[in-house]
N, C-alpha and C positions, 0 to 999 in steps of 0.2 A: 748578447747571446753568451751562454755559459761556455767555459773552456772545457772541451770534452776530454782533454788530456788528464783531467783529474778523475775521470771515471775509471774504475777498476773492476775486474772480474776475478773471483776466487772460488775454489771448490771447498765447501764447508763440510761435505759429507759424501762418502762413497761406500757402497756396500754391495755384497753378493746376496741377493734375495733368494735365488734358487740357482740350480746349475745352468739355467738358460735365461736368467734375468739379472741384469746389472743395473744399479741405481747410482745416480750422481746428482748432487744438489749444489747449484752454483748461485752466487750472489753478485749482482752488479750494483756497485755503490755510487753515491754522488750523482744521481740522475735527477733531472728536473721532473716536476709533477706529471707532465704529459709524455715524457720520454719513456717511462717504464712500461706502460701498456703498449706503446708503439713497437718498441724493441721486442717485448715478450711475444706479442702476436705474430710479428714477422718471423722470429726464430722458430716458433712452434709450427707454423705452416711449412717452413722449409725442412725442419727436422722430420716431419711426418710424411712429406710428399716428394722431396727432392734428393734424398740420399739413396745411393745405389747399394744393392745387395745381391747375393747369389742364391738362386733357387732352382728347383726342378721345374722345367717347363713342358716336358713331354716324356712319354715312355713308349717302348715298342716290345711286344712279345712275339717271337717268331711263330709262324704257322697259326696265327689267330687274327680274326677280324676284330677290330677295336670297337667295342661297344661297352659303355659304362656298366651295363648289367650282365655282361657275359661272365660265365664261370670258367676259371682256369683249371685245367686238369691237375689234380693233386693239391690244389690250394683250397683251404677251408673257406676263405672269404671270396666274395665276388670282386670284380675289378673296381667297382665304385669304392668299396672299403679300402682296398689297397691304395687307390689314388688319394683318399683322404689322409691316410697314414703317411704317404710320401710327402704330402704338402707340409707336414710338421717337421721335416728334417731341416736342420740348420747347418749351413756350411760356412767355412772361413777359408778365404784364398790367401795363403801365405806367399804365393808367387807375385800377387799384385799386378797381374797382366791385364785384368779386366777383359778376359776373353771367355768363350764358351768351352765347356768340357763335356766329356762322355763318362758315364758310370755304368757298372755292370753288376748285376746280382746273379750269381751262378752257383746254385746249391742243390744237393741231392738230399731228399728227405729220408725219414721224417726229421723235421727241424723247425725251430722257431726262428724266424728271420727278423733281425733288427737292423737299424741304420748302420751299425758298425760292420755289417756284412757287405756293404757296398764297396766295390773296388774302384779306385780312381788313380789318376796319374799323381806323381809326387807334388806336394804343395797344397793339396786340397784336404782340409780337415773337417771331420764331422763332429760338431760340438755336442750333439746329443746322441751318442752311439747306442744308447739303450732304447731309443724310440722304436716301438713295435711297428712292424710292417705287415707281416703275414705269417701263417702257419702252414707247413707242408705236412699233410696227414699220412702220406704213404711214401714209397721209395721213388717217387717221381723226381725228375730233374727239372728245376724251375730256372728259366733264363729270362731276365728282364733287362733291357737296355734303357738307360736314362740319359736325358739331355738336360744339362745344367747351364744356365745362362745368367748374365748380369741384367739387371733392370731396376726400375724404381716404382714405388707405390704398388697398387694392386692392378694386375692385368688379367682380364678374363681369358678363358681358353679360346674363345672365338677371335681374340685379337692377337694370339700368339703367332709369330711368323715362322719360327723354327727353320731358319735359313740353313741350307746344306744338309738337312736331315729329312730323308724321305721315309714314309711309312710310320712316322711317329704320331702318337695320339696326344694332342695338346691338352694341358690341364691348367686350371687357374693357379696363379702364383702371386704370393704376397712378398715382394722383394724388400719392403721397408725393414731396415735393421732396428729402427726405433719403434718400440711398442706403444709408448705413451709419453706425453709431455704435459706437465702442469706448470703454470706460472701465476704469481700473484705479486702485487705491488704493496710495499709496506712503507708507511710514512715514518720519518725519523724525527725525534724531538729536537727542535732547533732553538737556541737561545735568541737568535736574530730572526729577521723576516724571511730568510731563505727557507723554501719548502722543498728540501731534498728528500728523495725517496730511494728505496732499495727495491731492485727487481730480483725476486727469487724464482729460479728456474729449476724444475725437477725433470730429469731425463731417465727413462727406462729403456734399456736396449736388450736384444735377444742374445748378446754375448759375442756376436760376430764383429761388433764394433764397441769400443769402450765409450762411456758417456762423454768424456772430454774430447775424444776423437770425433764423435758425431757433432759436437758443438763447433769444433774448429772447421770441419767440412762445411757446416751451415754458414759459418762466417765467410768462408771463401766464395761460396755460391752467391750469397747476398752481395758481396763486393763485386763479383763478376756481373751480376745483374745491373747494379748501379753504375758500373764503369761505362756503360753505353751513354750515360749523360754527357761524358766528355766528348762524344762524337756527334753532337747536335749539328744538323745541317740547316743553315739559314738561307733563306731566299735572298739572292743578291739584289740590292736596291737599284743597281744600275741595269738590271736585266729587263729587257723590253717585254712587256706583257701584252699579249694579243687583246685588242679591244673587242673583237668579234663576240666572244662568249659573254662579255659584260653587256654589250649592246642588246644581244638576244634576251638576256635576263630582264633588262629594263623594259624592253618592248613587251615581253610576256606579262610583266607586272602591270604595265599601263593597260594592256588589253583586258586583263583580269579585272582591273578597277572599273573600266568602262562597262564591262559585262555585268558586274555587280550593280552599278548605278542604274543601268537600263532595267535590270530585273527588279530593283527596288521601286523604280518609277511605275513599272507595269503593275506591280502588286498594289501600289497605292491607288492607281486608276481603277483596278478591279474592285478594291474595297469601297471606293467612292461610288461606283456604279451600283454595287450591291446595296449600299446604304440608301441611295436614292430610290431604288426599287422597293425598299421596305418602308419608306416614309409615306404615310397615308396622305392622299391629296385632300386639301380643304374643300369643303363643299361651297360652291358658288351660290349666288342668289337665285340664279336660274334653276340650279339643281333642287333648291329648297322649294321653289314655286312649283316644280313638276311633281312634288310629293302629293299623294292622295290624302284625304282627310284622315283615313285610318292610320296612315304612316305618321302624320303629324301628331295624332293623339298618342300613338305608341311612343314616339320620341319624347313627348311632353311627360308621359308617365315615367319613362326611364330617367329623365332629368330630375324629376321630383323624387324618385327613389334614391338616386345617387346623392342628392342634396349638396352638390358641389357649388361653391360660390361663383364659379365660372358660368354657371347656368343663368345667373342674374345679369350677365353681360355688363358688369361694373368695370370701371377703369382699373388699371393695374395698381395705381397709387392707393385706391380705396381697399382693394383686396390685400395688399401688403400690410396696410394699417390694421385691418381686421385680423390677419394672421398673427401679427405681433401681439394682439390682445387675446390670442388663443381661440379665435373664432374661425372655424374652418368649414362649417356646414350651414345651410340655410336655416335649419331648425334651431341652431344656436342663436341666430339673430332674433328669433321669436321671443327669447327671454327678455329682450330689451323693449321698453315701452316709453313713450313720450310722457306719460302721466306720472311715472314714478321711477325710482332707481331700479336697476342700473340704467343709466342714460347713455345713448350712443354718442352724444355730444362730448361726453367725458373721455372718450377714447382718444388717445394721442394720435394726431394726424388727421382727424375728422373735423370738419367745420359744418356750419348750417347747410351749405349747399350739398356737401357730401351726404349728410344725414337725409336730406330731402331726396337725393338720387337713390339712396338705399331703400327708402320707404316706397318710392314709386316702382322700383324694380321688383320688390317683394309683392306689391299689390298686383302687378301685371303677371308675375310668375304664378301666383296662387289663384288668380281669377280663372273661372271656368271659361273655356273658349266659346266665342259666340257662334 
């Protein structure tokens, strides 16, 4: 196994793409071929889903029933538009207490209200103060109370708890401070047989967290997740295990095996009975003697029409020899003549006695009944 102490991580690029988008490019070197994609995929999942952020989770407007499509007196937008604008506000907690906060918007119009107009306690910073919220079209006084909480990933309004805040209208919140993560693995040219690779990781954040800070937090989270491996609980070999559950399982298996065997035997018997019922019984001599002359004549005509060699009542050995010579019907035997070729005696497996038996059977078969 490779020595992981040789693996290093360095930031090769850092940039401010916009007032609310930071970019960081990190490279992990001296990784084995399979390690790059493993580490990259793990870091990407944690960066997008497990980092905490601060967002507005609810709002309250005095003397108003909370409905997304309600109109607020003096405000040009309806409540739904105001909520969509509030969801875009980005906060940074310089206190680092990881607790919930309350904000207040209290303005008399006419005025254009932005995120910078929200009043908080000390330590809370709005990173995009120019984010548009609403417009007050007359001299009305607008009062909006906001609930700001910590969370991770995306939480729907129906899942918001808003503990300790009554009469607040919950809204969807995207707490994730990381906007996007890209990674790719790049092979390095090696003079020897070592197949070292580089992992390139690109992190885009909303400004509340620097890219390298998010990477460090992801590392700590992964380390905490994997630390539980050190606390594996093993079953003691000396511990007495009750035999009762094992005995019940074995008995159940035996009963199931017997049941399957009985069912299989029953199915076989049913198939045998059905097969016997469908096998036509051979007619005995008494049955043939009981037939009327008309029935005998009809049977003879049917036999002559079918032309089967079995109608001649030849032995199985002779029929097999004829079949090997491609003779399958009685009319094919009529092409053979004792006077000239082709001769029956030349067929392999037929002797003089066999030929005489065939001629006798043919004569009796085609003779008209007396």
